[in-house]
PDB file of N, CA, C and O in Angstrom, chain B, residues numbered from 101:
ATOM      1  N   UNK B 101      75.666  26.605  35.307  1.00  0.00           N
ATOM      2  CA  UNK B 101      77.023  27.115  35.202  1.00  0.00           C
ATOM      3  C   UNK B 101      77.939  26.431  36.215  1.00  0.00           C
ATOM      4  O   UNK B 101      79.048  26.011  35.885  1.00  0.00           O
ATOM      5  N   UNK B 102      77.456  26.328  37.451  1.00  0.00           N
ATOM      6  CA  UNK B 102      78.275  25.705  38.492  1.00  0.00           C
ATOM      7  C   UNK B 102      78.463  24.218  38.202  1.00  0.00           C
ATOM      8  O   UNK B 102      79.529  23.666  38.476  1.00  0.00           O
ATOM      9  N   UNK B 103      77.435  23.561  37.650  1.00  0.00           N
ATOM     10  CA  UNK B 103      77.568  22.137  37.330  1.00  0.00           C
ATOM     11  C   UNK B 103      78.620  21.897  36.261  1.00  0.00           C
ATOM     12  O   UNK B 103      79.389  20.940  36.349  1.00  0.00           O
ATOM     13  N   UNK B 104      78.660  22.760  35.248  1.00  0.00           N
ATOM     14  CA  UNK B 104      79.680  22.633  34.209  1.00  0.00           C
ATOM     15  C   UNK B 104      81.058  22.857  34.808  1.00  0.00           C
ATOM     16  O   UNK B 104      82.014  22.162  34.465  1.00  0.00           O
ATOM     17  N   UNK B 105      81.153  23.827  35.702  1.00  0.00           N
ATOM     18  CA  UNK B 105      82.422  24.115  36.375  1.00  0.00           C
ATOM     19  C   UNK B 105      82.879  22.920  37.209  1.00  0.00           C
ATOM     20  O   UNK B 105      84.064  22.588  37.210  1.00  0.00           O
ATOM     21  N   UNK B 106      81.967  22.279  37.906  1.00  0.00           N
ATOM     22  CA  UNK B 106      82.302  21.090  38.699  1.00  0.00           C
ATOM     23  C   UNK B 106      82.854  19.980  37.822  1.00  0.00           C
ATOM     24  O   UNK B 106      83.878  19.375  38.141  1.00  0.00           O
ATOM     25  N   UNK B 107      82.175  19.719  36.724  1.00  0.00           N
ATOM     26  CA  UNK B 107      82.602  18.638  35.835  1.00  0.00           C
ATOM     27  C   UNK B 107      83.955  18.949  35.225  1.00  0.00           C
ATOM     28  O   UNK B 107      84.814  18.072  35.138  1.00  0.00           O
ATOM     29  N   UNK B 108      84.150  20.182  34.803  1.00  0.00           N
ATOM     30  CA  UNK B 108      85.414  20.577  34.180  1.00  0.00           C
ATOM     31  C   UNK B 108      86.574  20.470  35.159  1.00  0.00           C
ATOM     32  O   UNK B 108      87.605  19.883  34.832  1.00  0.00           O
ATOM     33  N   UNK B 109      86.421  21.025  36.346  1.00  0.00           N
ATOM     34  CA  UNK B 109      87.484  20.967  37.348  1.00  0.00           C
ATOM     35  C   UNK B 109      87.754  19.529  37.751  1.00  0.00           C
ATOM     36  O   UNK B 109      88.911  19.128  37.878  1.00  0.00           O
ATOM     37  N   UNK B 110      86.704  18.749  37.953  1.00  0.00           N
ATOM     38  CA  UNK B 110      86.872  17.345  38.335  1.00  0.00           C
ATOM     39  C   UNK B 110      87.612  16.561  37.266  1.00  0.00           C
ATOM     40  O   UNK B 110      88.493  15.758  37.573  1.00  0.00           O
ATOM     41  N   UNK B 111      87.252  16.793  36.011  1.00  0.00           N
ATOM     42  CA  UNK B 111      87.892  16.060  34.923  1.00  0.00           C
ATOM     43  C   UNK B 111      89.370  16.394  34.822  1.00  0.00           C
ATOM     44  O   UNK B 111      90.200  15.499  34.661  1.00  0.00           O
ATOM     45  N   UNK B 112      89.707  17.671  34.916  1.00  0.00           N
ATOM     46  CA  UNK B 112      91.110  18.077  34.799  1.00  0.00           C
ATOM     47  C   UNK B 112      91.933  17.535  35.956  1.00  0.00           C
ATOM     48  O   UNK B 112      92.990  16.940  35.742  1.00  0.00           O
ATOM     49  N   UNK B 113      91.459  17.734  37.178  1.00  0.00           N
ATOM     50  CA  UNK B 113      92.201  17.254  38.351  1.00  0.00           C
ATOM     51  C   UNK B 113      92.254  15.730  38.357  1.00  0.00           C
ATOM     52  O   UNK B 113      93.306  15.147  38.618  1.00  0.00           O
ATOM     53  N   UNK B 114      91.136  15.088  38.074  1.00  0.00           N
ATOM     54  CA  UNK B 114      91.088  13.627  38.074  1.00  0.00           C
ATOM     55  C   UNK B 114      91.996  13.011  37.032  1.00  0.00           C
ATOM     56  O   UNK B 114      92.693  12.035  37.310  1.00  0.00           O
ATOM     57  N   UNK B 115      91.993  13.572  35.835  1.00  0.00           N
ATOM     58  CA  UNK B 115      92.852  13.031  34.775  1.00  0.00           C
ATOM     59  C   UNK B 115      94.324  13.219  35.125  1.00  0.00           C
ATOM     60  O   UNK B 115      95.128  12.298  34.985  1.00  0.00           O
ATOM     61  N   UNK B 116      94.665  14.409  35.576  1.00  0.00           N
ATOM     62  CA  UNK B 116      96.058  14.698  35.915  1.00  0.00           C
ATOM     63  C   UNK B 116      96.560  13.769  37.020  1.00  0.00           C
ATOM     64  O   UNK B 116      97.650  13.207  36.916  1.00  0.00           O
ATOM     65  N   UNK B 117      95.768  13.610  38.072  1.00  0.00           N
ATOM     66  CA  UNK B 117      96.197  12.751  39.178  1.00  0.00           C
ATOM     67  C   UNK B 117      96.215  11.280  38.787  1.00  0.00           C
ATOM     68  O   UNK B 117      97.093  10.537  39.226  1.00  0.00           O
ATOM     69  N   UNK B 118      95.265  10.850  37.971  1.00  0.00           N
ATOM     70  CA  UNK B 118      95.262   9.441  37.570  1.00  0.00           C
ATOM     71  C   UNK B 118      96.452   9.119  36.669  1.00  0.00           C
ATOM     72  O   UNK B 118      96.969   8.002  36.711  1.00  0.00           O
ATOM     73  N   UNK B 119      96.889  10.067  35.865  1.00  0.00           N
ATOM     74  CA  UNK B 119      98.090   9.857  35.051  1.00  0.00           C
ATOM     75  C   UNK B 119      99.325   9.824  35.943  1.00  0.00           C
ATOM     76  O   UNK B 119     100.209   8.986  35.761  1.00  0.00           O
ATOM     77  N   UNK B 120      99.382  10.738  36.905  1.00  0.00           N
ATOM     78  CA  UNK B 120     100.528  10.784  37.818  1.00  0.00           C
ATOM     79  C   UNK B 120     100.629   9.508  38.655  1.00  0.00           C
ATOM     80  O   UNK B 120     101.726   9.017  38.919  1.00  0.00           O
ATOM     81  N   UNK B 121      99.482   8.978  39.066  1.00  0.00           N
ATOM     82  CA  UNK B 121      99.472   7.777  39.901  1.00  0.00           C
ATOM     83  C   UNK B 121      99.405   6.493  39.082  1.00  0.00           C
ATOM     84  O   UNK B 121      99.426   5.398  39.644  1.00  0.00           O
ATOM     85  N   UNK B 122      99.325   6.617  37.761  1.00  0.00           N
ATOM     86  CA  UNK B 122      99.275   5.480  36.830  1.00  0.00           C
ATOM     87  C   UNK B 122      98.131   4.517  37.167  1.00  0.00           C
ATOM     88  O   UNK B 122      98.339   3.311  37.299  1.00  0.00           O
ATOM     89  N   UNK B 123      96.924   5.068  37.302  1.00  0.00           N
ATOM     90  CA  UNK B 123      95.743   4.255  37.600  1.00  0.00           C
ATOM     91  C   UNK B 123      95.114   3.758  36.305  1.00  0.00           C
ATOM     92  O   UNK B 123      95.178   4.432  35.277  1.00  0.00           O
ATOM     93  N   UNK B 124      94.503   2.571  36.361  1.00  0.00           N
ATOM     94  CA  UNK B 124      93.863   1.990  35.179  1.00  0.00           C
ATOM     95  C   UNK B 124      92.496   1.416  35.523  1.00  0.00           C
ATOM     96  O   UNK B 124      92.230   1.049  36.668  1.00  0.00           O
ATOM     97  N   UNK B 125      91.636   1.346  34.515  1.00  0.00           N
ATOM     98  CA  UNK B 125      90.364   0.640  34.602  1.00  0.00           C
ATOM     99  C   UNK B 125      89.395   1.185  35.624  1.00  0.00           C
ATOM    100  O   UNK B 125      89.168   2.392  35.713  1.00  0.00           O
ATOM    101  N   UNK B 126      88.828   0.272  36.394  1.00  0.00           N
ATOM    102  CA  UNK B 126      87.784   0.605  37.360  1.00  0.00           C
ATOM    103  C   UNK B 126      88.307   1.509  38.472  1.00  0.00           C
ATOM    104  O   UNK B 126      87.574   2.351  38.991  1.00  0.00           O
ATOM    105  N   UNK B 127      89.564   1.333  38.832  1.00  0.00           N
ATOM    106  CA  UNK B 127      90.164   2.183  39.867  1.00  0.00           C
ATOM    107  C   UNK B 127      90.180   3.640  39.399  1.00  0.00           C
ATOM    108  O   UNK B 127      89.936   4.551  40.190  1.00  0.00           O
ATOM    109  N   UNK B 128      90.466   3.856  38.117  1.00  0.00           N
ATOM    110  CA  UNK B 128      90.457   5.219  37.566  1.00  0.00           C
ATOM    111  C   UNK B 128      89.048   5.803  37.643  1.00  0.00           C
ATOM    112  O   UNK B 128      88.884   6.976  37.978  1.00  0.00           O
ATOM    113  N   UNK B 129      88.021   4.992  37.334  1.00  0.00           N
ATOM    114  CA  UNK B 129      86.632   5.453  37.422  1.00  0.00           C
ATOM    115  C   UNK B 129      86.287   5.853  38.853  1.00  0.00           C
ATOM    116  O   UNK B 129      85.703   6.914  39.077  1.00  0.00           O
ATOM    117  N   UNK B 130      86.642   5.015  39.816  1.00  0.00           N
ATOM    118  CA  UNK B 130      86.372   5.342  41.218  1.00  0.00           C
ATOM    119  C   UNK B 130      87.105   6.607  41.643  1.00  0.00           C
ATOM    120  O   UNK B 130      86.572   7.420  42.398  1.00  0.00           O
ATOM    121  N   UNK B 131      88.319   6.764  41.156  1.00  0.00           N
ATOM    122  CA  UNK B 131      89.108   7.945  41.482  1.00  0.00           C
ATOM    123  C   UNK B 131      88.431   9.200  40.927  1.00  0.00           C
ATOM    124  O   UNK B 131      88.313  10.201  41.634  1.00  0.00           O
ATOM    125  N   UNK B 132      87.985   9.153  39.660  1.00  0.00           N
ATOM    126  CA  UNK B 132      87.268  10.283  39.067  1.00  0.00           C
ATOM    127  C   UNK B 132      86.011  10.609  39.865  1.00  0.00           C
ATOM    128  O   UNK B 132      85.713  11.778  40.110  1.00  0.00           O
ATOM    129  N   UNK B 133      85.278   9.581  40.268  1.00  0.00           N
ATOM    130  CA  UNK B 133      84.049   9.785  41.034  1.00  0.00           C
ATOM    131  C   UNK B 133      84.352  10.454  42.375  1.00  0.00           C
ATOM    132  O   UNK B 133      83.642  11.370  42.791  1.00  0.00           O
ATOM    133  N   UNK B 134      85.396   9.998  43.040  1.00  0.00           N
ATOM    134  CA  UNK B 134      85.802  10.606  44.308  1.00  0.00           C
ATOM    135  C   UNK B 134      86.222  12.053  44.143  1.00  0.00           C
ATOM    136  O   UNK B 134      85.868  12.903  44.961  1.00  0.00           O
ATOM    137  N   UNK B 135      86.975  12.339  43.088  1.00  0.00           N
ATOM    138  CA  UNK B 135      87.388  13.718  42.810  1.00  0.00           C
ATOM    139  C   UNK B 135      86.164  14.585  42.529  1.00  0.00           C
ATOM    140  O   UNK B 135      86.102  15.728  42.981  1.00  0.00           O
ATOM    141  N   UNK B 136      85.190  14.055  41.786  1.00  0.00           N
ATOM    142  CA  UNK B 136      83.976  14.814  41.487  1.00  0.00           C
ATOM    143  C   UNK B 136      83.230  15.170  42.767  1.00  0.00           C
ATOM    144  O   UNK B 136      82.767  16.300  42.924  1.00  0.00           O
ATOM    145  N   UNK B 137      83.112  14.222  43.671  1.00  0.00           N
ATOM    146  CA  UNK B 137      82.424  14.485  44.939  1.00  0.00           C
ATOM    147  C   UNK B 137      83.178  15.532  45.750  1.00  0.00           C
ATOM    148  O   UNK B 137      82.568  16.443  46.309  1.00  0.00           O
ATOM    149  N   UNK B 138      84.498  15.407  45.817  1.00  0.00           N
ATOM    150  CA  UNK B 138      85.302  16.362  46.580  1.00  0.00           C
ATOM    151  C   UNK B 138      85.191  17.771  45.997  1.00  0.00           C
ATOM    152  O   UNK B 138      85.034  18.738  46.742  1.00  0.00           O
ATOM    153  N   UNK B 139      85.271  17.891  44.688  1.00  0.00           N
ATOM    154  CA  UNK B 139      85.161  19.208  44.050  1.00  0.00           C
ATOM    155  C   UNK B 139      83.761  19.784  44.256  1.00  0.00           C
ATOM    156  O   UNK B 139      83.619  20.987  44.477  1.00  0.00           O
ATOM    157  N   UNK B 140      82.736  18.954  44.188  1.00  0.00           N
ATOM    158  CA  UNK B 140      81.366  19.423  44.412  1.00  0.00           C
ATOM    159  C   UNK B 140      81.203  19.983  45.817  1.00  0.00           C
ATOM    160  O   UNK B 140      80.584  21.030  46.005  1.00  0.00           O
ATOM    161  N   UNK B 141      81.752  19.294  46.792  1.00  0.00           N
ATOM    162  CA  UNK B 141      81.663  19.758  48.176  1.00  0.00           C
ATOM    163  C   UNK B 141      82.410  21.071  48.350  1.00  0.00           C
ATOM    164  O   UNK B 141      81.901  21.991  48.990  1.00  0.00           O
ATOM    165  N   UNK B 142      83.609  21.171  47.791  1.00  0.00           N
ATOM    166  CA  UNK B 142      84.384  22.408  47.901  1.00  0.00           C
ATOM    167  C   UNK B 142      83.676  23.584  47.236  1.00  0.00           C
ATOM    168  O   UNK B 142      83.660  24.684  47.788  1.00  0.00           O
ATOM    169  N   UNK B 143      83.097  23.371  46.068  1.00  0.00           N
ATOM    170  CA  UNK B 143      82.391  24.457  45.383  1.00  0.00           C
ATOM    171  C   UNK B 143      81.168  24.890  46.184  1.00  0.00           C
ATOM    172  O   UNK B 143      80.881  26.085  46.257  1.00  0.00           O
ATOM    173  N   UNK B 144      80.444  23.955  46.784  1.00  0.00           N
ATOM    174  CA  UNK B 144      79.286  24.310  47.615  1.00  0.00           C
ATOM    175  C   UNK B 144      79.712  25.126  48.831  1.00  0.00           C
ATOM    176  O   UNK B 144      79.051  26.103  49.183  1.00  0.00           O
ATOM    177  N   UNK B 145      80.808  24.736  49.473  1.00  0.00           N
ATOM    178  CA  UNK B 145      81.303  25.476  50.638  1.00  0.00           C
ATOM    179  C   UNK B 145      81.694  26.891  50.229  1.00  0.00           C
ATOM    180  O   UNK B 145      81.341  27.854  50.910  1.00  0.00           O
ATOM    181  N   UNK B 146      82.418  27.021  49.126  1.00  0.00           N
ATOM    182  CA  UNK B 146      82.830  28.345  48.651  1.00  0.00           C
ATOM    183  C   UNK B 146      81.612  29.191  48.290  1.00  0.00           C
ATOM    184  O   UNK B 146      81.570  30.382  48.597  1.00  0.00           O
ATOM    185  N   UNK B 147      80.623  28.581  47.642  1.00  0.00           N
ATOM    186  CA  UNK B 147      79.411  29.310  47.271  1.00  0.00           C
ATOM    187  C   UNK B 147      78.661  29.817  48.504  1.00  0.00           C
ATOM    188  O   UNK B 147      78.179  30.949  48.514  1.00  0.00           O
ATOM    189  N   UNK B 148      78.561  28.983  49.539  1.00  0.00           N
ATOM    190  CA  UNK B 148      77.867  29.398  50.760  1.00  0.00           C
ATOM    191  C   UNK B 148      78.617  30.509  51.479  1.00  0.00           C
ATOM    192  O   UNK B 148      77.997  31.413  52.039  1.00  0.00           O
ATOM    193  N   UNK B 149      79.938  30.451  51.469  1.00  0.00           N
ATOM    194  CA  UNK B 149      80.735  31.512  52.093  1.00  0.00           C
ATOM    195  C   UNK B 149      80.523  32.828  51.353  1.00  0.00           C
ATOM    196  O   UNK B 149      80.366  33.874  51.984  1.00  0.00           O
ATOM    197  N   UNK B 150      80.518  32.788  50.024  1.00  0.00           N
ATOM    198  CA  UNK B 150      80.312  34.006  49.232  1.00  0.00           C
ATOM    199  C   UNK B 150      78.929  34.591  49.495  1.00  0.00           C
ATOM    200  O   UNK B 150      78.793  35.805  49.648  1.00  0.00           O
ATOM    201  N   UNK B 151      77.909  33.749  49.550  1.00  0.00           N
ATOM    202  CA  UNK B 151      76.548  34.229  49.824  1.00  0.00           C
ATOM    203  C   UNK B 151      76.478  34.847  51.212  1.00  0.00           C
ATOM    204  O   UNK B 151      75.845  35.886  51.395  1.00  0.00           O
ATOM    205  N   UNK B 152      77.116  34.225  52.183  1.00  0.00           N
ATOM    206  CA  UNK B 152      77.106  34.750  53.546  1.00  0.00           C
ATOM    207  C   UNK B 152      77.788  36.114  53.611  1.00  0.00           C
ATOM    208  O   UNK B 152      77.309  37.016  54.298  1.00  0.00           O
ATOM    209  N   UNK B 153      78.906  36.268  52.898  1.00  0.00           N
ATOM    210  CA  UNK B 153      79.616  37.552  52.876  1.00  0.00           C
ATOM    211  C   UNK B 153      78.756  38.620  52.203  1.00  0.00           C
ATOM    212  O   UNK B 153      78.702  39.757  52.673  1.00  0.00           O
ATOM    213  N   UNK B 154      78.086  38.267  51.108  1.00  0.00           N
ATOM    214  CA  UNK B 154      77.221  39.233  50.425  1.00  0.00           C
ATOM    215  C   UNK B 154      76.071  39.668  51.319  1.00  0.00           C
ATOM    216  O   UNK B 154      75.723  40.848  51.345  1.00  0.00           O
ATOM    217  N   UNK B 155      75.472  38.728  52.056  1.00  0.00           N
ATOM    218  CA  UNK B 155      74.378  39.084  52.959  1.00  0.00           C
ATOM    219  C   UNK B 155      74.866  39.985  54.082  1.00  0.00           C
ATOM    220  O   UNK B 155      74.173  40.927  54.469  1.00  0.00           O
ATOM    221  N   UNK B 156      76.048  39.705  54.604  1.00  0.00           N
ATOM    222  CA  UNK B 156      76.608  40.527  55.672  1.00  0.00           C
ATOM    223  C   UNK B 156      76.867  41.945  55.169  1.00  0.00           C
ATOM    224  O   UNK B 156      76.589  42.911  55.879  1.00  0.00           O
ATOM    225  N   UNK B 157      77.394  42.079  53.958  1.00  0.00           N
ATOM    226  CA  UNK B 157      77.641  43.403  53.384  1.00  0.00           C
ATOM    227  C   UNK B 157      76.342  44.149  53.126  1.00  0.00           C
ATOM    228  O   UNK B 157      76.277  45.363  53.315  1.00  0.00           O
ATOM    229  N   UNK B 158      75.315  43.439  52.698  1.00  0.00           N
ATOM    230  CA  UNK B 158      74.025  44.066  52.431  1.00  0.00           C
ATOM    231  C   UNK B 158      73.400  44.579  53.728  1.00  0.00           C
ATOM    232  O   UNK B 158      72.812  45.660  53.745  1.00  0.00           O
ATOM    233  N   UNK B 159      73.522  43.810  54.815  1.00  0.00           N
ATOM    234  CA  UNK B 159      72.960  44.229  56.098  1.00  0.00           C
ATOM    235  C   UNK B 159      73.718  45.416  56.667  1.00  0.00           C
ATOM    236  O   UNK B 159      73.110  46.288  57.286  1.00  0.00           O
ATOM    237  N   UNK B 160      75.030  45.472  56.474  1.00  0.00           N
ATOM    238  CA  UNK B 160      75.821  46.569  57.028  1.00  0.00           C
ATOM    239  C   UNK B 160      75.587  47.879  56.277  1.00  0.00           C
ATOM    240  O   UNK B 160      75.834  48.948  56.837  1.00  0.00           O
ATOM    241  N   UNK B 161      75.119  47.830  55.031  1.00  0.00           N
ATOM    242  CA  UNK B 161      74.843  49.045  54.263  1.00  0.00           C
ATOM    243  C   UNK B 161      73.549  49.712  54.701  1.00  0.00           C
ATOM    244  O   UNK B 161      73.376  50.909  54.475  1.00  0.00           O
ATOM    245  N   UNK B 162      72.635  48.973  55.319  1.00  0.00           N
ATOM    246  CA  UNK B 162      71.337  49.528  55.738  1.00  0.00           C
ATOM    247  C   UNK B 162      71.450  50.390  56.929  1.00  0.00           C
ATOM    248  O   UNK B 162      70.447  50.927  57.399  1.00  0.00           O
TER     249      UNK B 162
END
């Protein structure tokens, strides 16, 4: 599920920015790849924060 979300968000943001910046060819591919890496890192950070908050809430209920 998270992998599909990464690809979808990366594609939308990458396409929109590449159109705005008028990128073509190999540069567009590199740009998409960079956006994919950035989105993957952000999703991992958000996921770890959510897990940490859930663990903290679980410990405080005991």
